[in-house]
N, C-alpha and C positions, 0 to 999 in steps of 0.2 A: 486198254490204257485209259481211255476217256472215262469209263465207268469208275476206275480206281481213283482218278483225279477228282471226280465229283464227290466220292465218298470221303476223300481226304479233306476237301474244302468243307463238306458238311460237318465233319468232326471238329475241324478248327473253328468253324463258325459257331457251333454249339458251345464249344469251350470258351470262346471269347465273350459270348453273350452271358453265359453263366458266371464268368469271372467278373463282369461288370455288375451283375446283380449281387454277387457276393460282396464286392467292394462297397456297394451301397447299403446292404443290410447287415453284413458281417455276422451271419448266423451259420453255425457249423453245418447244419443240414442243407444249407444252400451252397456248400463248397463245390467248386467246379469238378473236383475229384470224385464227388458223389453224383452230382446232377448229370454231368456229361455221359458217363457210362449208362446211367439209367435211361436217359433220353435216347441214346443210340440203340440200346437193347430194345426199348419199346418200339422204335422206328423199324427195326429189323423184323420184330415179331408181327407188327401190323401190316407191313408191306410184303412179308414172305421172302425177303431178300436173304440169301444164304450167307453164312459167315465168311465162306471162302470168297464170295463176290465182294463183300464189304472189305475184307482184309487185303484185297488187291491194292487198295489205297491206304488202308489203316496200317499195313505192315511197315510203311515208310516211317510212321511215327514210332512204332515198336523198335525199329532199327536204331532210332535215336537214343534209346535208353542207355546204351553203353557209352557213347560219347558224352551224354548228359551226366553220367556217373563220374567220368573222368574230369568233367568241368568243375566238380566240387573241389578240385585241387586249388582253385583260385582263392576261395575264402580260407582254405587251410593254410595257404602261404601267408595270407594277410594276418592271420591270428596265430602264427606258429609259436610265438613266445608264450601265449596263454596255454596252448596245447602242451607245450613242453613242460610248463609249470605243473599242470594237472595230469600229466601222462599216467601216473600210477593209479590215481582215482578213476580216470576214464577207463583204463584197461580192466581194473577190478570190477567196476560197475557193469561193463559190457560183458565180461566173462560170466559173472553171476547171472545176469539177465539171459544170456544165451543158453546156459545150462538149464535154467528154469523153463525157458521156452521149449527146448527139446523135450524135457521130462514131462511138462504139462501136455505137450502134443501127444506123446506116447500114452499117457494116462487117459487123456480124452478119447483117443482112438480105442483103447481097451474098454472104456466105459460104454462106448457106442458100438462095440463089437465089430469094428471095421476090419476088413480083410487086410492081409499083410501089405498088399500093394497100396491100398488107400492109407494105411497107417504111416508107411514110409513117405507117402506123398504129402502128408500133413506136417511132417517133422520140420522141413525148412521154411515154414510159413512166415517167419519173422525176417527172412533174408530178401533182399531186393530181387525182383523177378528173374533177370537173366541168370544170376548166380544160383538162385533157388532151383530153377529148372535143371541146371547142370548137376547140382547136388542130388536132386531127386532121381535123376537118371542113373547116377553112380551108385546110389544105395538101393536101387530096385523099385523106385516109385514111378509114378506116371506124371511126366513133366506138365502136361496140359492141366491135369487136376491140381497139381501143385500151384500153378499160376492162379487158379481160382481161389485157393486157400490164401495165397499171398495177398491178393486184392482184398479179400474179406478181412484179413488181419489188418491191412493198412487202413481200410475204411473205419473199422471199429476202433483202432488205435487213434486215428485222427479225431474221431468223435468223442471218445472217452478219455483220451490222454489229458487234454487241458482240464477236464472236470476233475480228474484224479489229482492233478498237480495243485489245483485250487483247494480241493478238499483237504489235502494234507499240508497245505500252505508251503509248497515247495517253490521258492522264488529264486533259488540259485541258478544262474544260467548254465553252469556245467551240469548240474543235476538234471535240469529240464532237458538239456540237449541229449544227454546219455539215455534218459528215459524214452524220449520220443524216437530217437534213432535206433535204439535197440529193439523196441517193441513194435514199431510201425514203419521201419525202413524208409523208403523214398517219400511216401505220403506223410509220415511223421516228420521227416526232415523239411518238407514243404511247409508244414504247419509251424515247425520250429523257427524257420526264417521269418515267419510273420511275427513271432514274439520278439526276436532281436537277431541281428547278424551273428553275434557270438553264439547264441543258442543254436542257430541253424548250422554254424560251422562245427560245433561240438556234435550235433546230431549227425552230420554227414560223416565224420570220422567214426562215430559209434556204429553207423550203418555198415561201413566198410569192415570194421573190426568184427562186427557180428557175423558177417559172411566168413571171415577167416576163422573165427573161433568155432562156428558151426561146422565147417569142414574138418576141424581138428577133433572136436569132442563127440560128434554124432556117431561115428562107428562104435566107440567104446560104450556110449550110453545105450545105443540100440542093442548091443550085445548083452547088456544087463537087463533091460526092460522089455525086450522083445524076444525072449527065449521061447 
């Protein structure tokens, strides 16, 4: 119990310190979503502490993922009129992004000659972690491997997303929110809220819709592309 509490405090401490550094420098590579896991992983490797021992405290933060997702209902309620006005555009954008995410995952798996289990584990990579792991289990993947792919997708999306938006001069808040929420789930949504409250709200609804659409389209797409 005491060991778990110490690792929980360690994780929170590293996150808060990296958050202050990021607030001062505002460089994407200094994001606490990137720095915190890198420092924790480095600490575990250097000290030889097992993941199970660390997770005795870290799992308390993991358990907060689901209520944190539910908490997105607050900004959704505040911006309901805007969401209602752009509902069709948001749904169409998320659906097309979801289909492309699943297809690109399958094609990447085929190019890398991954086994069937690894291929299906890769498919839900653009969905927030708790839901992605459930999807992975239902389609024959390995949930723990899926969690790794989800984190990698979130980190890359958070790093590359703002650059792509600037490159193509996409400054519409709805478009930015749909892009970040669909491509990079919770991490993308965190970045979206840095851009503006409305962008973050759109991103959060895009993240939720991505999970629903992934559940709907994945079986059919896998039947076509993973024969």
